[in-house]
C-alpha positions as CSV (number, residue, x, y, z in Angstrom):
1,M,-7.2,3.9,31.2
2,Y,-3.9,3.2,32.1
3,L,-3.9,1.7,28.5
4,A,-4.6,4.6,26.9
5,V,-1.8,6.1,28.5
6,I,1.0,3.0,28.1
7,L,0.1,3.7,24.0
8,M,0.0,7.2,24.2
9,F,3.7,6.4,25.4
10,M,4.3,4.0,22.8
11,V,3.3,6.4,20.2
12,A,6.0,9.1,21.1
13,G,8.5,6.3,21.1
14,M,8.2,5.6,17.8
15,L,7.9,9.1,16.7
16,V,11.2,9.7,18.7
17,G,12.5,6.4,16.4
18,G,10.8,8.3,13.7
19,A,12.8,11.3,14.2
20,W,15.8,10.0,15.0
21,S,15.8,7.8,11.7
22,A,14.7,11.3,9.9
23,Y,17.7,13.0,11.3
24,K,19.9,10.2,10.1
25,Q,18.4,10.7,6.4
26,G,19.6,13.9,6.4
27,S,15.7,14.7,6.1
28,K,15.2,18.5,8.5
29,F,11.4,18.9,7.9
30,W,10.6,15.6,8.7
31,T,12.8,15.2,11.6
32,V,11.0,18.1,13.1
33,M,7.9,17.3,12.6
34,A,8.3,13.8,14.7
35,A,10.3,15.2,17.3
36,V,7.4,17.5,17.4
37,L,4.9,14.4,17.5
38,A,7.0,12.6,20.0
39,L,7.2,15.9,22.6
40,A,3.3,16.5,22.4
41,A,2.3,12.6,22.8
42,A,4.0,12.2,25.6
43,A,3.3,15.5,26.8
44,A,-0.3,14.1,26.2
45,A,0.3,10.9,27.7
46,I,1.9,12.2,31.4
47,A,-1.2,14.4,31.5
48,W,-3.7,11.5,30.9
49,M,-1.2,9.5,33.3
50,I,-1.7,12.9,36.0
51,G,-5.3,13.1,35.3
52,E,-5.2,9.3,36.4
53,M,-3.2,9.5,40.0
54,Q,-6.5,12.4,40.9
């Protein structure tokens, strides 16, 4: 299941890139949407990683 954790971190990274791109283009809505989804993906990856450690 470590692959799932890695994939979730990859998704979070892609979403951070999307948020940055949206920010540079001046789109507040998509910046916030991508940032919130990135935080959710990173939190899910961390929670999953902690669960795998136990």
